[in-house]
N, C-alpha and C positions, 0 to 999 in steps of 0.2 A: 394632808397631814400638817403642814406648817400653818395654814390658815386656821385650823382648829386650835393651835397653840399660841395665838398672837397674845391674848390676855396673860397666859403664863409667862411668856417671854417678856413681855413689858413689865410685869410685876417682878420678875426675878431680876431684870436689869436695873429697875428702881431700887430694889432691896441690896443689890450687890454694889451699886454705885456708891453706898454708904458703909460699905465693910472694909475691914483691913484687907489690903491687896489691891484696892480699886485704883490706886495711884501708880501702880507698877505697869510696865509695858504690856504685860499679859492681860492684867485687870482691866487696863483701858480698852484693849482689843476685843476682850469678851463682852464688855458692856456695849461698846459700839457694834459689835458683832451681833448680839441679841437684837438691839434696836433696829440694825439693818435688815436682818432676816424677817423680824416682825413687819416692818414697813413693806417688805418685798415677798410676803409669805405666798401670795398667788403665784409670782414668778417661779419661786422655789418649788411649789407644788407642781408646776408644770414641767420644770426643767430637770429635776433630779428625782431619783428613786432610791433613798439611801436604804441600806441593809436594816432588817427589823431589829436586830440586837442593838444597833447604833440609834435607831428611833427609841427604843425602849430605855436605854441608858440616858438619853437626852431628856425624855418626859419625866423619868423618875428623878433626875436631879432638878429640873425646873420645879416639879410638884414639891419636893422636899424644901427647895429654897422659899417658895410661895408659902407653904405651911408654916415655916419658921418666921416669916416676915412680920407676923402680928405678935410674936413673943418678946419677951423681955430683952433688954440689951445684952445680958449675960448669955441667954439662950441663943441669940442672934450670932454672937462671936463663936459659939460651939460649932455652927454649920458652916462658918466662914473660914475653911481651912484651905490650905494650898490644893489639896486634892479636887475641890470643887472648881477652883479657877482652872486648873490644868485640865481636868475632865471635860469641862464645858468648852474650853479652847479647843481641845482635840476633836470633839464633835463638830463644832463649828467649822474647823479647818476642813474636815472631810466633806461636810456639806459643801462649802465653797469650792473645794477641789473639784469635787464632781460637776459643779455647775460650770466651773471654768473649762473642763475638759469637754463637756457635752456642747456649751454654748459659745465659748470663747469670749464671753461677756465678763468683765471685771470692773466693779466699781473701785473707788479709792480705798474704801474699807476692805474689800475683798483682797486687792492687791497687797495691803498691809499685813493682812492675816497670813496670806500665803508666803509672803516675804518672811515674816517672823518665824514661821514654821520651817521654812527651808534654811534660814539662816542663824538660827539660835543655837545649833549644835545638839539640841535635845533629841530631834528625830532625824537621825542620819539615815541615808539610804541603805547603808550596810548594817544598821544596828538591828538586833533580833527583836523587835517589838511589833505588836500586831498594828498599832496605829500607823507606825512608820511604814510597814509593808503595805498596808491599804493605800496610803497616800501615794508612795512612790510606784507600786507595781500593781497592786489589786484593782485600784479604780481605773488606771489606764487599760488594763486588760478588760475589765467589765465594759468599758466604753467601747472598746475596739471590737468585741465579740457579741454584744447584745445591744440592739436600740432600745430606746426608752419605751416602755409600754405605757401608753396613754390610757387614762382611766376615763 
């Protein structure tokens, strides 16, 4: 999955690095996270098996960003809204969380992403959000009950 999306991730990271929000902590983490996952796509392919809906959301967001990358500056600003940063960060955090739970391997970028997710106050363990529930409860239960099915 990730290996098929390396070009999209690289193009999205390049595009986002010039957008409003790139200088924020979340913006920097999204750009670094996209670059990191693209560079280690084979490892992510072997080590995690994300939910199909999460995959779909991530791919649709990357595709829309890449489609917008060649447009005029006014059009670019239209797609660079807070929801794009937020959504991509949530997707990346769930990918990195699953990898950390399965492999206990964490790079500096992955540690920073997980620390931000856990300490920002946005995704508290008792908050009624789907992403928060997946991060704190869903992924650990998934890892405990099901081994990764290798393709």
